[in-house]
N, C-alpha and C positions, 0 to 999 in steps of 0.2 A: 486615545483609546479607539479600538476597533470594535464596533458594536455587533453583537450577535443578533442577526435578523431572524434566523430560523433555528430551532433545535428539535431534533427527532430522536427518539430512542428506537434503534433498529432491532436490538435484542438485549438481553440483560447485561451484556458486556460492551456493546458497541453503540456509539452515538454519532449522529450527523449534525453538523452545524454549518449554516451559511453565514459568513462573516462579511461585514461591510468593509471592503478594502479596494477602492476603485483603482488605485495605481497598480496593484497586483493583478487585479482582474483584467486590466487593459492589456497586459503582456503575457499572461499565463498561457501555457501550452501543455498538452498531455505529457505526463512523465516527469514534470517538474514538481518542486516541493516548496514549502515555506518553513520558516523557523519562528516559533512563537514563545512568548513569556506571558504567563497568566497575570503576574503582578511583579512589582519591583523587587521582591525577594525570591522570586521563583527561578527555576532553572530554564535553560533554553532547550527546546525539543523540536526535532524536525517532523513534519507531517506532510504526506503527499497530497497534492492538490487533486481532489476527487472530481471537481467540476468548477465551472466559473460562468458568470453571466456578465458580459461586458456592459450591456445596457443598464443593468441594475447596479453594477459595480460591486458584485459580491463574489466571494470565493468559497467553495464548499470543501470542508474537511470531514473525514470520517476517522474516528479513532476508537481504540479499545482501551478500556480502563484497566491499566496494568500496574500503575505506579503512582507516586505522589502527585506528579504534575498532571497526568491525565485524569486522576481522580478530582483534583482541584478544578480542572477545566470542565469536567462533567457536572460539577456543582453549580456552575453558572447557568443563568436562564436567559431567555430572549430579552433583549434590551440591555443586558449587562455588557461590559466591555472587556476586551483582552488588551493588555498593555502594549505588547509588541507583536507585530505580525509582518514578517519581512520576507520578501520574495518578488517574483518567482526566482528560485534558485535551481541549479542543476541544468543539465543538457536536455532539451526536449527530446521526446522519442522520435526516431526517424521512421516515418510511416509512408513516405512517398513511394509510389510505384508498386505497392503491394496489392496484388489482385485477389489472393486467397490466403487467409490466416486462421490459425487455431490459437485462440487466446484462453489461457488457463489461469484461474484464480484459486488460491487455497485459503480458506478462512477469511481473515480480514484483508488478505491480498486481493480479494475480489473487488474491494472498493477502489483499488488502484488499477486492476485489470479492466474494469468496466469502462472508464473513460478512454482507454486505448481501443477497446472494441468499438465503442461509439464513434470515435474519430475515424476508424477504418471503415465502418459501416456507412458513415456520412459521406465519405469520399468514393463510395461505390464498390468497395471490396466485398467479397464474399467472406463472411465471418462465422466461424464455428466457435462457440464458447463453452468451456467446461469449467464448472466451479464445484469445489469440494468443501464439505463442512463435516464436523464431527457428528452432528445430529441435526434433526429438523429444526429444533428450537434456535439454532445458531445461524440459520440461513438468512442472508441479507440481500437486498436489491434484486430479488428474483424477477419482478416485473421489468425492471430496467435492463437486466441481462437479456431477457427475451426480446425486448424492443431493439436492442443493439446487435442482435445476432440473426443470422439466417437459420442457424440451428443452435439450440441451447440445451445443455445437459447439466443438471444440478444433481450431484451425488453426495451421499453421506456415508461415513465409515460404518454406521450401524444399519443402514438401509431404512431408516425411519421415514424417509420421504418417498420410498418406493424404488429408488435406484441405489444399490449398495456397491461400495468399492471405492477405490482411490482414483484420483484424476488420471494417473498413469494408465490404469486399466481402460479408461474411456479413450485416452489418446491412442493406445495400441489398437483398440477396436476401430476407431476412425481411420487410422492408417491402413488397417487390414481391409477396410472397405475400398481402398484405392484412392482415398483423398490425397491429393498432392498439394502441399502447402508451400507458399513462398517463405513463410516464417511461422515459427511457433513462439508465442510470447507467454512466459510463465512468471507469475508473481505470487508469492506466498512464503511459507516457511522455507528456510534454506534447504532442509532435507527434501522437501517436495521439489524445489527447483533443481536440485542435484539429480534426482531420479528422472525428472522430465528430460533433462539434458542428456542423460545416459540412454534414454529411449531414442532420442533423435540423432545422437552422435553417429551410430553406424550407418544411418540412412543419409547422412550429410545434409540434414535439414537445418537451415539457419535458425538458431534458438537464442532469443533475447530474454534475459532475466533482469529483475530490478532489485538492487541490493540496498539495505537500510541499516548499515552498521552504526555503532555509537558515533554521534556527531555533535560537535559543540558550536563551532563558529560558522560553518557552511561556506567557507571561502578557501579551504585547503591549507589554512595556516596551522591548525592544531594537530593535524595528522591522526586524529582519533578514528577517522572513518577509512583508514587505509585497508585495501584489499589487494590480493595478488591475482592478477589477470594475465595469462600468457607468460607467467614467470616474472612479471614486472609489477612494481608497486604502483597502484592507482589510488586515487582518492574519490570516494563515491560522491562527495558533494560537488566537485568540479569536473570530474571525468565521467561521472555517471548521473543518475543512479543506474542507467541501463548498461549492461555489459553482455558480451558474448558468453552464453552459458557453457560453451564447450571449452572456454579458456579460464573460467573462474576456479580458484582453489577453494572449493566449498568446505573442505574439512578444516582448513585454517579459519575461514569465516565463521564456522560454527563454534570453534573454540573461542574465538574472540567475542562472539555474541553472548556467551554465557559467563563472561568474566565478572560482571557486576550484578548478576542475578540476585545474590544474597543481599547486597546493599540496597537494591531497588525494593526488595520485599520488606526490609526493615524500615526504609523510609516511608513506604506506603502505610505500614502498620502504625508508625508513629503519627502520621498525618491523620489517620482515621481515629486514633485514640484521642488526639487533641480536639478534633472536631466534635467527637462524642461528649467531651467534657466541657464544650463551649469555649475552649481557649483558642488562641491564635495558632492556626496550623503552621504558620511560617516563623513562629517565635523561636 
């Protein structure tokens, strides 16, 4: 079992956990992910590594409660154990040689974008970070964003935090100021990453996106995480999760990401029903 050392509620939908996993922490790098199972009857789900402490032997994950497994995970407390916690998996982000970057996070994608920004900032790069949320109540990691950036912009769709608009609006404004970026890193909803890539495409700015399609085994065997990049089939678990945003077939990825939405909703509703009745949610 992998013990939960720290648990924090970041907003009504999102939680942070630091998990005791020394072997994973020893080799983890920004951009990689883990696959976990809450219990022996649970499903396997991938979660991006949001941080790690090699000395303490802990790995930090941040997740949104959207289905049966994330809800079951959210019901665990500090001191409880997670049955399986496998990683690090995936190809680490290639951040060497970057002198100036714009790192963009959308919603929960901010939890994945933040370690990228921190790694760049720690290696001496100038980092501008733009993070977008639907409203002020959903903002996460604001202090961490500011600490990892030379310039930080947090925006909301409704303007409830004082800055209204989409991340693409802020990116266009930064580019209009004359900022020249070695790379733009965008992590968040597929539609957001698509539009960021369309902003940078005509300017020829290298754009990296992080894809999280349906994933089962994390070794490239099942094929569930296949995406089309540059007209070729790639597997997010072993070829990614980072890809060239100008080469990704986002429309196909969005179609595939919605395939099991109804099943996920029904599974989550059944789990909540059984928990409310005091029964075994995995029976």
